[in-house]
N, C-alpha and C positions, 0 to 999 in steps of 0.2 A: 569951680570953673571947669575942672577936668570932667566931672560928671555931666555938666551941662553940654560940653562938646560931644561926649559920647552919646548923650540922649539925642542931640540934634542929628548926629550922624545916623543913628538907628532909625529916627523918624524919616530921614531923607531916603535911606535904603528901602524902608517899608513903602514909602510913597512911590519910589521908582518901580519897585516890584509890583505894586498894585496897578500902576499905570501900564506896565508891560503885560500883565495878565489881562487887564481890561481891553487892551489893544488886540491881544490874541483872540479873546472871546468875540470882540466885534468883527474881526477879520473872518473868523469861523462862521459867524452868523451871516455875514455878507456873502461868503462863499456858498453856504448852503442855500441861501435865498436865490442866488444867481443860478445855482445848479438846478434847483427845483423849478425856477422860472423857465430855464431852457428845456427842461423835460416836457413842458407843455407847449413849447413853440414848435410849429409845424415846419417841416422842410418841403419845398415844392417838388412835385414829381416831374421828372424830366419830360415825359411824353406830353403832359398837359400844361407845361409851364407857361406857354404863351397865352393861355386862356385864364390865368390866375385872376385877372381883374374883371371877369364877367360880372355883370350887375347882380346884386343880391336878390332882385326880383320883388322885394317888398311883400312877400306872402305873409298873411296874417296867421302865423303858426307859433307854437310854443317853443319849438326847437330853435336854439341859437346857432346851430351848426347843421347845414343841410346843403345838398347839391341837387341840381336838375340837369340831366344830360339828354339831349335830343339825339336818340339813336338813329332816327331816319336821316338827319342831317350830318351825323357823325361829329358832333361837337357839343361841349357843355354850354348850357344857357346861364346857369347861376351857381355861384358859390357863396355861401354865407358862413362866416366864422372860419375861413380857410387858414387863418394865421395860427390856429391852435390845433393840437393833435386831437384825434378821436380814438376811442377805444372800441374796436370792432366787435368784441364779444363773439357770438356765434356766427356773425357775418364772415368771420375767419374761415368758416367751412367751405366757402366758395373757393378760396385759394387751396384749401386742403384737397378738395375734389379735383381741381385742375392739376395740381402737382401729382397726385396719385395716378391720374390718367396718363401721365407721361411715362409711367413705368409698368402699369398694370392694364390688362385688357378688361373691358366691362364684364365679360363672362367668366373671368378667373374666379375660382372658388377659394374663399379664405376661411380658415378655421380660427375662431376667436381664442385668444390665449390669456396670459396673465395681465395683458394690457387693459382688460376690462375693469380691473381693480384700480386703475390709475385715475379714474374720474373723481372729481371733488364732490364733497357733500353738497346736496342741493342741485346737482346737475340734472338737466333734462336728458332723458334716456330713450333708447329705442328697444329696450328690454332684450339686450343681447348678453348672453352668458357664456362662460368659458366652454369650449368644445362645440359650440354651435357653428354651423357652416352657412355662409352667405356669399352670394356673388358680389363682385366689386360694385356692379351697378346697383344692387340692392343696398349695399352699405352707403352709397351716395344718397339713395332715396331716404335711408334712415337718418342721415345727417340733415336733409333738407326738410322733411315733413315734421317729425317730432323733435327735430334738432338734437338728435341723439349724440351725446358726448361719447358714449360707449362705441357707437358706430365710427366716430372720428378716430378714436384710438386704435380700434381694430384695423381700420383702413391704413392708418399711419404706420402701424407695426408691419403690416404686410408689404407696403411700399418701401419701408425702411430696409427690410431684409433684401428686397430686390435691388435697391440702390447700392447696398453694401456688398452684394454678391455672396452673402453668407446667410443661409437659412437657419443656421444654428445660433445666431447671436440672441442675446436676451431680449425680452420685450422692451425693457428700458432702453437698451442700446439702439434697438430698431427705431423706436419713437424719436430718440435723440437724433439719429441719423436723418430721419424724415424731416424733422423741424429745421435742421440745418439746411436741407435742400429746399424747404419752403422759402427760406430767406434768400437763398441763391436765386431761385426761380423768380421771386418777387422783384429782385434787383434787375434781372434780365428783362423783365416786363416793363421796367421803368418806374417801379414803385420804390423810389429812393428815399421816401420819408417814413418807411414802415419798419417795424421789428416785431417778429413773432416768436413766441416762446412755447406755445402748445398747439396741437392740431385742432382743438375745440374752441379756443379763445376764452375759456373760463379761467381767468387769471388776473394778475395785478397790472400795475402801471408800466411794467417793462414790455408789455404787449400792446403796441399802439400802431396807429396809421394816420393818414391824413385824408381830407375830403377828396383831394385829387387822386390819391392812390386808390381809394375805395371806389371812386367813379370809374377809373380804369379797370379795376378788378371786376366790377359789376358788368361792364360792357362785355368783357371777355367771357364771363360766366354765362351771361344771357345768350351769347352766340354759340355756346356749347350745347349740342342737341340733348344730351343726357340731363344736364343741369336744368335746362329750360323745360324739359318734359316734366320732371318731378317737382320742380319748384312751383309749377302751376296747379298741382293737384291739391284739393282741399282735404282729401283723405284717401287712403288706399288699404285694402285688405291684402296682406302679403303672406307668402309661404316661403320660409327659409329653405336653403338647399338641404339642410338636415331634417326638414319635415315640420318644424314648429310653425305655428300660424300666429298672426298678429294683425291688429288694425291700427294703422298710424294716422294721427290727425295732424294737419299742418298747423304750426303755431302762428301763421299769418292769418288773422281773423278777417282780413279783407277778402279772402277767398271763400269764406264760409257763408253760403246763402242764407243761413239762419241767424247770422250775426248782424247786429246793428251797424257794424263797420263794413259790411259787404259792399263791394264795388265791382260791377260786372266788367269794368275796363281794366282792373288790376289782374295781371296774369303771372305773378311771382313777386318776390324773388327770395328774400331771407330776412328773418328776424334776428336780433341779438339782444341778450339780456344779462345785465350784471345787477348788483344791488343798487336800486334807485338810479339806474342808468340803462335806458332802453333805446334800441335802435330798430330801424326798419328800412330795408332797401326794397323798393317795389318797382316792378316793370308795369308800365301802363300803356295800353294799346287799344285803339278803336278799329283795328283791322287795317288801317292805313298808316297813321302816324304812331310811332312808338317812342316812349320816353322812359328813362330810369330816374327814380327819385330816391334819395337817401337822406333820412333824418336821424340825428344822433343825440344822445345825452338827455333823453326825456326822463323825468323823475317818476312818472306814472306810465305803466305799459300801455294803457289805453290811449294816451296822448299821441303815441307814434302812429296809430291807425287814423286818428283824427287829422293829424298833420298831413299825412300822405294823401288822404281824401281831399283835404283842402287844396293842396297843390294840384292834384290830379284833375279836380273839377275846373281849375283855371286853364289847364292845358288842353283838355278834351271835353 
């Protein structure tokens, strides 16, 4: 009888312990699920919040997340998939350029340093090496045409030292300072649903934005004379301040007259590429009306050009 009571007690303790462990595991799973779900939920941008419920347009495109902004009218026409975050990838470089131009002059000469080694494997590059010298304006061109991640880091380091007021800080600290300022500036602009961790956008899920924020950023970028100038070039032969020469090709095939995706009405703006996640922000103009289209999250890089052309043909 005594043994039976002890056995029953042991079974009960084991059962209670198992139940507690199971409950803890379930709670952890639910917490992780909620946390991951929230990581993909978009926050509305303050500036465009009143237009969140613009019609999705019903465009026959593959992208489930896109926006159309009527620049001539000064208002968005369509948001589709605005309830989820987007990953801007190299479209981030529009913000990188705008932030850098707050602190550096276009004709400032920058010497590339250790920051050129910060780029990730598989990065698109402008072929900038340590000790090469380029103007700020040319670094912006290097970000916009070949989508050079090296150009983004060199520009970020130069601006970061200017922001800190210390030319002697390390490249790592300079870039860190610049990225912090990117986030501050984005918030000042009204991009309250975004978070940036690198100047080139080639990174993980902690670097994200929203359709509203990207529409706002695109409008500001297009209205910048330097960005608009270089974002419209299909290619350019350049000479660095230190004497090296190069030919940069724009990653936006809609600008290439020899490409099947060429569209004479597309006049910019920026591509973005991650692994099986491709974006394109395109400015479309017929000389009178101007629109900005952004498509995000395409699995094949060619689909972004198809999608933009499909929407552009409906607009102009």
